[in-house]
Kinemage of the C-alpha trace (Angstrom):
@kinemage 1
@onewidth
@group {chain A} dominant
@subgroup {mainchain}
@vectorlist {calphas} color= white
{ca unk a 1} P -27.295 -26.240 42.866
{ca unk a 2} L -23.873 -27.889 42.814
{ca unk a 3} L -21.973 -27.719 46.090
{ca unk a 4} L -18.439 -26.428 45.634
{ca unk a 5} L -16.057 -27.213 48.445
{ca unk a 6} L -13.599 -24.297 48.645
{ca unk a 7} L -10.052 -25.049 47.544
{ca unk a 8} L -7.196 -22.767 48.590
{ca unk a 9} L -5.693 -21.158 45.501
{ca unk a 10} L -8.754 -21.833 43.338
{ca unk a 11} L -10.553 -18.996 41.573
{ca unk a 12} L -14.321 -18.633 41.466
{ca unk a 13} L -16.783 -16.256 39.884
{ca unk a 14} L -19.895 -15.222 41.791
{ca unk a 15} L -22.615 -15.237 39.126
{ca unk a 16} L -24.859 -12.926 41.141
{ca unk a 17} L -22.254 -10.265 42.020
{ca unk a 18} L -20.196 -10.781 38.828
{ca unk a 19} L -16.955 -10.715 40.823
{ca unk a 20} L -13.963 -13.019 40.550
{ca unk a 21} L -12.032 -14.038 43.645
{ca unk a 22} L -9.472 -16.510 44.959
{ca unk a 23} L -9.826 -18.661 48.063
{ca unk a 24} L -6.858 -17.767 50.285
{ca unk a 25} L -7.686 -19.608 53.536
{ca unk a 26} L -10.113 -22.062 55.077
{ca unk a 27} L -10.628 -22.131 58.830
{ca unk a 28} L -12.454 -25.359 59.533
{ca unk a 29} L -12.574 -24.711 63.287
{ca unk a 30} L -14.423 -21.425 62.797
{ca unk a 31} L -16.204 -22.685 59.682
{ca unk a 32} L -15.095 -19.799 57.458
{ca unk a 33} L -13.618 -19.304 54.003
{ca unk a 34} L -11.397 -16.258 53.374
{ca unk a 35} L -11.322 -14.899 49.850
{ca unk a 36} L -9.434 -12.167 48.049
{ca unk a 37} L -10.928 -10.207 45.190
{ca unk a 38} L -8.929 -9.119 42.180
{ca unk a 39} L -8.593 -5.570 43.570
{ca unk a 40} L -6.933 -6.918 46.743
{ca unk a 41} L -9.983 -6.622 49.021
{ca unk a 42} L -10.455 -9.461 51.510
{ca unk a 43} L -13.784 -11.110 52.224
{ca unk a 44} L -15.053 -13.959 54.356
{ca unk a 45} L -17.960 -16.383 54.174
{ca unk a 46} L -19.114 -19.010 56.604
{ca unk a 47} L -19.212 -22.496 55.081
{ca unk a 48} L -23.026 -22.612 55.080
{ca unk a 49} L -23.211 -19.359 53.101
{ca unk a 50} L -20.437 -20.594 50.791
{ca unk a 51} L -22.515 -23.566 49.689
{ca unk a 52} L -25.454 -21.276 48.847
{ca unk a 53} L -23.391 -18.957 46.619
{ca unk a 54} L -24.023 -19.131 42.871
{ca unk a 55} L -20.405 -19.912 41.975
{ca unk a 56} L -18.645 -20.958 38.826
{ca unk a 57} L -15.080 -22.241 38.712
{ca unk a 58} L -12.898 -19.603 37.072
{ca unk a 59} L -9.404 -19.574 35.674
{ca unk a 60} L -6.923 -17.180 37.298
{ca unk a 61} L -6.927 -13.810 35.559
{ca unk a 62} L -3.764 -12.795 33.732
{ca unk a 63} L -3.407 -9.751 35.979
{ca unk a 64} L -4.045 -11.557 39.281
{ca unk a 65} L -1.135 -9.657 40.875
{ca unk a 66} L -2.279 -6.251 39.608
{ca unk a 67} L -3.583 -5.170 43.012
{ca unk a 68} L -0.111 -5.641 44.461
{ca unk a 69} L 1.853 -4.157 41.535
{ca unk a 70} L 4.090 -7.232 41.464
{ca unk a 71} L 5.362 -8.976 38.416
{ca unk a 72} L 5.572 -12.763 38.391
{ca unk a 73} L 9.357 -12.491 38.933
{ca unk a 74} L 8.908 -10.167 41.935
{ca unk a 75} L 6.327 -12.482 43.442
{ca unk a 76} L 8.594 -15.554 43.371
{ca unk a 77} L 12.050 -13.980 43.650
{ca unk a 78} L 11.352 -11.245 46.195
{ca unk a 79} L 12.604 -13.231 49.181
{ca unk a 80} L 16.092 -13.764 47.809
{ca unk a 81} L 17.335 -10.433 49.176
{ca unk a 82} L 17.155 -11.691 52.750
{ca unk a 83} L 20.022 -14.176 52.469
{ca unk a 84} L 23.262 -13.558 54.320
{ca unk a 85} L 26.650 -13.595 52.684
{ca unk a 86} L 29.368 -15.765 54.220
{ca unk a 87} L 31.309 -12.685 55.375
{ca unk a 88} L 28.298 -11.462 57.347
{ca unk a 89} L 28.235 -14.500 59.640
{ca unk a 90} L 28.065 -13.146 63.231
{ca unk a 91} L 29.781 -16.287 64.528
{ca unk a 92} L 32.964 -15.200 62.751
{ca unk a 93} L 33.238 -12.235 65.141
{ca unk a 94} L 33.253 -14.293 68.347
{ca unk a 95} L 36.712 -14.643 69.828
{ca unk a 96} L 37.140 -17.985 71.615
{ca unk a 97} L 39.553 -16.659 74.246
{ca unk a 98} L 36.718 -14.592 75.688
{ca unk a 99} L 34.963 -17.758 76.820
{ca unk a 100} L 36.494 -19.583 79.785
{ca unk a 101} L 36.884 -23.308 79.440
{ca unk a 102} L 37.586 -23.475 75.710
{ca unk a 103} L 40.335 -25.755 74.426
{ca unk a 104} L 41.652 -23.367 71.764
{ca unk a 105} L 45.424 -22.976 71.963
C-alpha cells in the first residue's frame, strides 16, 4: 500500500468508506490528522492509522462549501466588512488638552 503523507488542503477519498474529505490540520506533536468531510463533519486520525487507510488522492468537489452555504465570493470577501472608515478612528476623539505635559498650543 502506498503511504500518503497528509497535506493540509488536499482532498482524499477513503476507498473503504467511500467518503471524500479534506485535511484541515496536522498536529505533529500529538501525531494526529484532522479532516473535514463534505457535509462539514470533523474527524481525526492518528498518523499510524492514517498510513493504513485505503486512500486515493481526490480533486476538490465543486460544492466543497455546500456545508457552510457560502459562495466562493462570500468565502474570500467575507472579512472585508470589518474594516474601519477614517471617520471612525477613535484617536480623532482624544483632546490633547486633557493630557498634562503635551506641547500643543
